[in-house]
N, C-alpha and C positions, 0 to 999 in steps of 0.2 A: 194614856192608856188605850189599846186598840181591843177591837171585837176579838181579836184572839187572845190577850190577856185578859180579860173580862170571861173569857169560856174556860181558860185556863186556872183563874181564880176560882170560878164556881166549881169546875170538875174537882179542883183540888180541896176545897173546904166541904164541900159537900159529900164528896166519895161517889161521883157519877161518871158515865164515861163522857170523855170529850167531845164524841159525835152526836149525842143526844141532848147534851149543853148546848154545841151549836145549833142542831136542829131548832131547839126552844129559841133561843136568842134571836135567831133569823126569823122564824114563826113570829115572836114578839115586834120586831122592828117590822116587819111586813102587815102584820095588823095594823100597827100607830100608821104607816102610810097610805093603807087602803082607806081610812077611817078620815084620814086628812083630805086626801084626792078627792072623797065624796063628800066634803064641806063639813065633817062632823069632828068635833073637839074629842081629845082624849083626857080623862083627869084621873092622876094616880095619888090616891089620898097619901098626903106625908112625903111624896116625893116632889110632884108638882103638873104641870099641864101641858099638854102638846095644843097648841091652838091654830086655827087659821085665820091670818089677819088680811084685810083687803087694803091694798095699796092704791090710792087714787090715781086719776091720770094727772100727769106731768107732763112740763115742757124741758127738756135737756138741749144742751149745745154740745155738738160735734167739733173739737177743737180744731182739730186738722184740717176739716175741710170749712170750718166758720158758717157751720149752718144748725138751723134750729131743728130738733126732733121732738115727737110728742111719744112717751112712751104710754101706752094705754093701762086700764086699770087691770090690776091682777091678784092674786093671792098669793101670800107665801107663807110657809109654816113658821111658827115661833115657838119658843118655850118659855115658861113661867115657871120659877122653883117655888115650891110653898115654904110657907113660912118654917117650919120645923126644918128643912133641910137649909136653908139660908142660915139659920142660928146655930147649925152645925158648923158651919164655915166661920164663924166670927172668933 
């Protein structure tokens, strides 16, 4: 399912214009991105949590050049589904 599919589904089921729904969905996504960029986690009760995970520094290999490189510590976004959401999928 794409973002366009989600917008169409919401507009159809709630009787709201697609343009308005698209702005709301994009605003929702921007809010989550901004929070994660500032190191804040986002908790949506009954759905899940968008969290920032810290990856430690590690050594990797460049196989084509046969050299070792160091990948510095960095943050990555992650999603953890709520138990209620996971149970619906079983």
